[in-house]
C-alpha positions as CSV (number, residue, x, y, z in Angstrom):
1,M,102.6,97.0,155.5
2,Y,99.8,94.8,154.1
3,K,101.6,91.6,153.4
4,N,101.1,88.5,155.6
5,L,102.2,89.3,159.1
6,N,104.5,86.5,160.2
7,K,106.2,87.8,163.3
8,V,105.1,90.6,165.6
9,I,106.1,92.2,168.9
10,L,103.4,93.2,171.4
11,K,103.3,94.4,175.0
12,H,100.6,93.2,177.3
13,P,98.7,95.8,179.4
14,K,99.5,94.0,182.6
15,D,103.2,94.8,181.8
16,A,102.6,98.3,180.6
17,F,99.8,99.5,183.0
18,I,101.1,97.5,186.0
19,S,98.1,98.1,188.3
20,Q,95.0,100.2,188.8
21,E,96.9,102.3,191.3
22,H,99.7,102.9,188.8
23,L,97.1,103.9,186.2
24,G,95.5,106.3,188.7
25,N,98.8,108.0,189.3
26,E,100.0,108.2,185.7
27,W,97.1,108.6,183.2
28,K,96.9,112.4,183.3
29,R,100.7,112.7,183.0
30,F,100.6,110.6,179.8
31,N,97.7,112.7,178.5
32,Y,95.1,109.8,178.4
33,M,91.5,110.8,177.9
34,N,90.5,109.1,181.1
35,E,91.8,106.5,183.6
36,P,91.8,103.1,181.9
37,D,90.3,100.2,183.8
38,F,93.1,97.7,184.5
39,I,91.0,94.5,184.4
40,K,88.9,95.6,181.3
41,A,92.2,96.6,179.5
42,Q,93.5,93.0,179.9
43,D,90.2,91.5,178.7
44,E,90.2,93.8,175.6
45,F,93.8,92.9,174.9
46,E,93.1,89.1,175.2
47,Q,90.3,89.6,172.6
48,F,92.7,91.5,170.4
49,L,95.4,88.8,170.9
50,S,93.0,86.0,169.9
51,I,92.6,87.7,166.5
52,I,96.4,88.1,166.1
53,K,97.0,84.5,167.1
54,E,94.7,83.3,164.3
55,H,97.0,84.9,161.7
56,V,100.5,85.3,163.1
57,T,102.8,82.4,163.7
58,E,105.4,84.1,165.8
59,I,104.4,86.5,168.6
60,E,106.9,88.1,171.0
61,F,106.1,90.1,174.1
62,L,108.1,93.0,175.6
63,P,108.7,92.5,179.3
64,A,107.7,94.9,182.0
65,A,110.4,97.5,182.7
66,E,110.6,100.2,185.4
67,T,112.2,102.7,183.0
68,V,109.1,103.0,180.7
69,G,105.6,104.2,181.2
70,L,102.0,103.5,180.2
71,D,102.6,104.3,176.5
72,S,105.0,101.3,176.2
73,L,101.7,99.4,175.5
74,Y,102.0,100.9,172.0
75,A,104.9,98.7,170.8
76,H,104.9,100.1,167.3
77,D,106.5,103.5,168.0
78,P,110.0,103.1,169.5
79,L,111.3,101.5,166.3
80,K,110.6,100.7,162.7
81,F,111.6,97.6,160.8
82,T,113.2,97.4,157.4
83,K,114.3,94.3,155.5
84,Q,117.7,94.7,157.0
85,G,116.6,95.1,160.6
86,A,115.2,97.6,163.0
87,I,115.8,101.3,163.2
88,I,115.8,102.4,166.8
89,L,114.0,105.7,167.2
90,K,113.6,108.4,169.8
91,S,110.1,109.6,170.4
92,G,109.1,113.2,170.1
93,K,107.1,112.6,173.3
94,K,109.7,113.0,176.0
95,L,107.9,110.6,178.4
96,R,108.4,107.9,175.7
97,Q,112.1,108.3,175.0
98,P,113.3,105.7,177.6
99,E,111.4,103.1,175.6
100,A,114.0,103.1,172.8
101,E,116.8,101.8,175.1
102,A,114.6,99.1,176.7
103,Y,113.5,98.0,173.2
104,K,117.2,98.0,172.0
105,Q,118.2,95.7,174.9
106,Y,115.2,93.4,174.1
107,L,116.2,93.1,170.4
108,Q,119.8,92.4,171.3
109,E,118.7,89.6,173.8
110,K,116.5,88.1,171.1
111,K,119.2,88.5,168.4
112,I,116.9,90.5,166.2
113,P,118.9,92.6,163.7
114,I,119.3,96.3,164.2
115,L,120.0,98.5,161.1
116,G,120.7,101.7,163.0
117,E,119.8,104.1,165.7
118,L,118.8,107.8,165.8
119,T,121.5,110.0,167.4
120,G,121.8,113.6,168.7
121,D,118.7,115.8,168.3
122,A,116.9,113.4,166.0
123,M,113.4,112.4,167.2
124,A,110.8,110.2,165.5
125,D,107.9,107.8,166.2
126,G,107.3,104.6,164.3
127,G,103.7,105.9,163.7
128,D,105.1,108.6,161.3
129,I,106.9,106.1,159.0
130,V,104.8,104.3,156.4
131,W,106.0,101.8,153.8
132,L,103.8,102.6,150.8
133,D,105.4,99.6,149.0
134,D,108.7,97.7,149.2
135,R,110.7,100.6,147.8
136,T,108.7,103.7,148.8
137,L,108.9,105.2,152.3
138,L,106.6,108.0,153.5
139,I,107.7,109.9,156.6
140,G,105.5,112.4,158.5
141,R,107.1,115.6,159.7
142,G,105.1,116.7,162.7
143,Y,105.5,117.2,166.4
144,R,106.7,113.7,167.0
145,T,109.2,113.5,164.1
146,N,111.7,116.2,163.3
147,D,113.9,117.1,160.3
148,E,117.1,115.6,161.7
149,A,115.4,112.3,162.2
150,I,114.2,112.4,158.6
151,R,117.7,113.1,157.4
152,Q,119.2,110.2,159.5
153,I,116.4,107.7,158.4
154,Q,116.9,108.7,154.8
155,E,120.6,108.0,155.1
156,M,120.1,104.6,156.9
157,T,117.5,103.4,154.2
158,K,119.2,104.8,151.1
159,E,120.0,101.2,149.8
160,L,116.5,100.1,150.5
161,V,114.4,103.0,149.2
162,D,113.9,104.3,145.7
163,E,111.4,107.0,146.7
164,F,111.6,108.8,150.1
165,V,108.5,111.1,150.6
166,V,108.3,113.6,153.4
167,V,104.7,114.5,154.4
168,Q,104.2,117.7,156.3
169,L,101.6,117.0,159.0
170,P,99.1,119.7,160.3
171,H,99.0,121.2,163.7
172,D,95.5,119.9,164.1
173,Q,94.7,119.6,167.9
174,G,98.2,120.7,169.0
175,E,101.5,119.6,170.3
176,E,100.2,117.5,173.2
177,E,97.9,115.4,171.0
178,C,99.2,112.4,169.1
179,L,98.9,112.9,165.4
180,H,101.0,110.5,163.4
181,L,101.1,110.0,159.6
182,M,99.5,106.6,160.5
183,S,96.7,108.5,162.2
184,I,95.5,109.5,158.7
185,I,96.5,106.5,156.5
186,S,96.5,102.7,156.9
187,I,97.6,100.5,154.0
188,V,95.5,97.3,153.8
189,D,96.4,96.0,150.4
190,E,98.8,97.0,147.6
191,N,96.0,99.2,146.1
192,L,93.7,99.8,149.1
193,A,94.2,102.4,151.8
194,V,92.0,103.6,154.7
195,V,92.4,107.4,154.9
196,Y,91.1,110.5,156.7
197,S,91.4,113.0,153.8
198,R,90.6,116.1,155.8
199,L,94.0,116.0,157.4
200,M,95.8,114.7,154.4
201,P,98.0,117.0,152.2
202,V,96.6,117.2,148.7
203,F,99.9,115.9,147.1
204,L,99.7,112.7,149.2
205,R,96.1,112.0,148.3
206,Q,96.9,112.6,144.6
207,L,99.9,110.3,144.9
208,L,97.8,107.5,146.3
209,I,95.2,107.9,143.5
210,K,98.0,108.1,140.8
211,R,99.4,104.9,142.2
212,G,96.0,103.2,141.7
213,F,94.9,103.1,145.4
214,Q,91.2,102.8,146.2
215,L,90.6,105.1,149.2
216,I,88.3,104.1,152.1
217,E,87.2,107.5,153.4
218,V,86.8,107.6,157.2
219,P,84.0,110.0,158.4
220,D,84.7,112.6,161.0
221,D,83.1,110.8,164.0
222,E,84.8,107.5,163.2
223,Y,88.2,109.2,162.8
224,H,87.9,110.3,166.4
225,R,87.1,106.6,167.3
226,L,90.3,105.5,165.6
227,G,88.5,104.3,162.5
228,C,91.5,105.2,160.4
229,N,93.8,103.0,162.4
230,V,93.5,99.6,160.7
231,L,96.0,96.8,160.9
232,A,96.5,94.5,157.9
233,L,97.2,90.9,159.0
234,A,97.4,89.9,155.3
235,P,96.2,91.6,152.1
236,R,92.6,92.7,152.7
237,V,92.5,90.9,156.0
238,C,92.4,93.5,158.8
239,V,91.6,94.4,162.3
240,M,90.1,97.6,163.7
241,V,88.5,99.0,166.9
242,S,84.8,98.3,167.0
243,G,82.3,101.1,166.7
244,N,83.3,102.3,163.2
245,P,80.4,101.0,161.0
246,S,80.9,103.2,158.0
247,T,84.6,102.4,157.6
248,K,83.9,98.7,158.2
249,E,81.2,98.6,155.6
250,Q,83.4,100.3,153.0
251,L,86.1,97.7,153.7
252,L,83.7,94.8,153.4
253,E,82.5,96.3,150.1
254,A,86.1,96.4,148.9
255,G,86.3,92.7,149.6
256,A,88.2,92.9,152.9
257,T,87.8,90.5,155.8
258,V,87.4,92.7,158.9
259,Y,87.9,91.7,162.6
260,E,87.0,93.9,165.4
261,Y,87.9,94.2,169.1
262,E,86.6,96.3,171.9
263,G,89.3,98.9,172.4
264,N,88.0,101.6,174.8
265,E,90.6,101.0,177.5
266,I,93.7,99.9,175.4
267,S,93.1,102.0,172.3
268,Y,90.6,104.9,172.5
269,L,91.7,106.3,175.9
270,G,95.4,106.3,174.9
271,T,94.8,107.2,171.2
272,G,96.5,104.0,170.0
273,G,94.7,101.6,167.7
274,P,95.7,98.2,166.4
275,T,98.6,99.4,164.3
276,C,100.0,101.1,167.4
277,L,99.6,98.0,169.6
278,T,101.7,95.9,167.2
279,C,105.3,96.1,165.9
280,P,105.5,94.0,162.7
281,V,108.9,92.3,162.5
282,V,108.5,90.1,159.5
283,R,105.9,90.3,156.7
284,G,105.9,88.4,153.5
C-alpha cells in the first residue's frame, strides 16, 4: 500500500454528488456532517487530482450511475485489489451496497481482472482491508465488515497471503459512524505508518513495532480532521487533508514528502480522506 501508485480508479464529485439540489436532499440520509458545497467540492477535487496526476500514469474514472449515492465518491470501499485482481465487496452500510454491482460492471467493461466476489450474508468495506506487506493481510472486524466476509476473503486470498490477521475494531462513536481499520492506520513506507494509537488494539501496535515500523502518532484533534488518513503515492511520498500540522511535521521529520489538499467538502464532511477517494489498481 506504499509502493509506486501506477494505476488508480477515482470518482469525480460531479458524478457522485450530481448537483447542489441532490446534495440538499441526500446528505442527511448518508450521515454527512453537513451539506457539502457542490462547486467547492469540485474545486477541492481538482486540487487533489492535480497531485495525483503528478505521480500516477494511469487514472480511470467511475461514471455517474443512478443506482448509487453520494458515498460512491469514495471509490476505495466497494472492492479491494490483489495481485490477481479485484475482490468485489458488499458494504456494511446498506446505502452503499449497490455500488458493488456498478463497480463490477465497470471492471468488466474495462477488462480489469476480478478474483472473486462476496456472497450471501458477507459484508465488508475496502477500508477495513490493509496490506501490511505483499504477503500479510490485515482485516478489521467492525460494523462494516463481518465474520462471514472475513472467512470468504481469507479463502479467496489463501494462495496470496502467508499471514492473515483479524483486527477487532472498537465501538467508538457507534454503528452509524464510519470507523474502518484504515481510519486508524495508513502505511506510507515499508517501515513507516501513520497511526491513531488510542483506537488501536495493543497486539496490532506491538506487531507493527516488532516488524520495525516507525509510528507517526496522530493527536486527538487531528484524528478528527482525518489526519490518520494518509495516501502513499510512492514510498514516503504521500498526500493528506490540510489542517493537520503535527502529523505533517512528524512525516517531514521522517523524511517524507507531503502534499496537502483542501478537503472540507469532499473529505471531512463525508469522513473520507485521500485513501478513501482512491482505489489503487496497480502498485509497484
